[in-house]
N, C-alpha and C positions, 0 to 999 in steps of 0.2 A: 931494685925489689921488682922481680917480674910477677906481672899478673896478668888476668884475662881483659882484654881489651875488645872493643868494636868501634868499629868504624863504618860508616856509610859511603860509597863513591857513587856520584851519578855521575854516567857516562851517556854519551852519544848512541845511541841504539844500534850499531852496525856488526857488521861480523867482526871478529878476531880481538876484539876488547878485550873480552874476558882471558883470553889467551895471553895478551898482553900484558895483564895485570897480574895474573897468577904466574907469567914468566919472571916478571919482577921480583915478584916474594920469591920464587928459587934462587933465582940468580943471587940475591942479596942472602941466601940461607935462611929465610924468616920461614917460619912454618904458618901454614892458615890452619886454624882447629875447625871451622866451619865457614861455608859459604853459600849465601843464596842469592840469586838472581832473580829479580823480577823486571815486570812492565810498571811505569810509574801511571799518573794522571796525565801524562805527555805522553803518546805515541814515539816520539823521537827521542825519548829519556828513558835508558833503564835503571834501575838501583841494584846496586851490589851491596850486601852486608857482609863484612867479613869480621869474624873473629881470630884472634892472633893473642900469643900471651909475648910480652913484652915489657920492658922498661919503658917509661917517659920519654924517656932521650931517642929511644929506638923506634918508639910508637911515632914520635915526633918527626924522623929521619924518614919514614915509611910514608907517612901522611906528605911528605913534601917531594917526595919519589914520585909518588902515584898522582900527584897533582900536576908533574911537569909532564906525564903521557899525554898521548896525542887521545883526542877524543874525550877524555876526564873533562866534565865540567865543573864538578864540586866535590870537595873530600869532607865530611862530617865525621867529628872524633866525639863519639859519645860518652868518652870519660867524665865522670863529674859531671853531668848532664842528668835532668829527670828523663827517663824514657820509658815506656811502655815496651815489654820484649816479650815475644811469643816464639813458640818452636812448636812444630807438628811431629808427632812420632805413632808409628804403627807398630804395633807388636802382634805378632801370631805364637799363641802358645798353646801347648800341647796338655789338654786337660781331660780327665774322666768328667763321666754326668755327676759325680757325686762332689766334684770340685768346682763345677760351676755356679754354684750359689756363692761359695768363699770369693769367686773372682768376682761376679757382678756386684756382691757386696763391697768390693776393694776399690773396683771403676767408681762406684756410687762416692766414695769419699773423695776420692780423686778428681770427679766430673770428668771421667772417661766414658766413651761410648763402644757398647759392643757393637760393632759395624759386619761381621759375620762370623757363622757358626757354622763349622763343618763338620765332616767326620772326624772325631776326635781332636780339633782344632776350633779355638776361639779367637777372634781377632779385635783389638781394641785399637782405639783411636784416641791420643790423648792430647789436649792442647794446653800449653801452660809455659811456664818460665824453665829454662835450663834445670834448675832446682828442684823443680816439684817434678819433673821428668826423670830426672835421676833418681829421686827417691822411691817413685812409681816402678822404675826398673829395678832397684835395689830391693823392692817387695816382691816381686815378681821371682827372684831367685829359686823362691821354692815352688816355682812349676819349671814347666821345660819350655824355654823360649825357643821356638822353632826357624823364627826369622823376625828379625828389627830393623827399622830404618827410620832415620831423624833428617829432617828437612833442614836443621841448622838454624840457628835464631836470625829473627826479623825485629829490627827495632824502628823505632820512631821517638822522638823527642816529645814530650808532653808540651800542650799550651805554645805560647810564644815566647823562645828565649831566644837571649842575644847572641850571636856569634860567636 
């Protein structure tokens, strides 16, 4: 049974590493649902957080193939682990003055922040897990979403867990 899975790949901070890893996914026919890359506590290491939809044997195969790539330091499968997951979403909506109060109330419920108000538009920033952001976007269907961007999820394991 295929379900959404998340892995973190710690890699040496060098050019073309992202291309090699995403190329491996493409060559094997695996889709990347979201991808976030960032620096870590060490300047030499970057962290790639990759979400994909796969069954357990396929994810195991992906992790093994990725771990064999040059410049990969470590692969962490977050399946069945206690994690903290976050995603950032910016949404620009078209609203008239009469709808602003409703939108502000909706933002308060979801702990979103209004980061810009322009001529007929309001931009909202929301940080949370994927389900929270999906629910907020669904409720915004009553408004005209002009533009939207999501960062893709980032994940860290909670506390000290065995590898």
